[in-house]
C-alpha positions in Angstrom: -19.1 6.3 21.7 -15.6 5.4 22.6 -12.4 7.3 20.9 -11.1 3.8 19.7 -14.3 3.5 18.0 -13.9 6.5 16.1 -10.6 5.6 15.1 -11.6 2.0 14.1 -14.2 4.2 11.8 -11.5 7.0 10.6 -8.8 3.8 9.8 -12.3 2.5 8.2 -12.8 5.0 6.3 -9.9 6.3 4.7 -9.3 2.7 3.9 -11.8 2.5 1.8 -11.5 5.6 0.4 -7.9 4.8 -0.7 -9.1 1.3 -2.4 -12.0 2.6 -4.2 -9.4 5.9 -5.1 -6.9 3.2 -6.0 -9.4 0.8 -8.5 -11.1 4.3 -10.2 -7.9 5.5 -11.5 -6.5 2.2 -12.1 -5.7 1.7 -16.0 -6.7 -2.2 -17.4 -4.8 -5.3 -16.2 -2.4 -5.5 -13.0 0.7 -5.1 -14.0 3.4 -5.8 -11.3 3.1 -2.3 -10.4 -0.2 -1.9 -10.0 -0.4 -5.2 -7.8 2.3 -3.9 -5.6 0.2 -1.3 -5.4 -2.6 -2.2 -3.8 -0.5 -5.0 -2.0 1.5 -1.5 0.0 -1.9 -0.1 0.3 -3.5 -3.6 2.2 -0.9 -3.1 4.2 -1.0 0.4 5.9 -4.5 0.1 5.8 -4.4 -3.4 8.0 -1.7 -2.1 10.0 -3.4 1.1 11.0 -6.4 -1.4 11.8 -4.3 -3.4 14.0 -3.2 -0.1 15.7 -6.2 1.3 16.2 -7.6 -2.1 17.9 -4.5 -1.4 20.2 -2.9 -4.7 18.7 0.0 -3.4 18.0 2.7 -0.6 19.6 3.5 2.3 17.9 7.0 0.9 17.3 6.0 -2.0 15.2 3.6 0.6 13.0 6.3 3.1 12.7 8.6 0.1 11.2 5.7 -1.3 9.1 5.9 2.2 7.7 9.2 2.3 7.0 9.5 -0.8 5.4 6.4 0.0 3.3 8.2 3.5 2.4 11.5 1.7 1.5 9.5 -0.6 -0.8 7.3 2.8 -2.6 10.6 3.8 -3.3 12.2 0.8 -4.4 9.4 0.3 -6.5 9.4 3.6 -8.2 12.9 3.9 -8.7 13.3 0.0 -10.8 14.4 0.9 -14.3 11.8 -0.7 -16.9 13.1 -3.9 -18.7 13.9 -3.2 -21.4 13.2 -5.8 -25.1 16.3 -5.4 -27.7 14.5 -6.1 -31.1 18.2 -6.7 -32.9 18.7 -10.2 -33.3 22.4 -11.2 -32.7 24.0 -13.0 -36.0 
């Protein structure tokens, strides 16, 4: 096997382990946090496949990773919505 085939296989294995780990550790239900985390995983895995298949350049891959890190940062710093139990009156 040539080097590109090994790289594609490695990206596949790492992506598969990440997805299996996500579903093993996920709590029941799909809230906004779980959905956003799954979307980030899929974007990073697909962009890794595209880079390994030489469909995108390293600069494009770096930009995708910067976007993913920025999105994840916003996801973790987002304040939860608080529901007020007081009634006006």
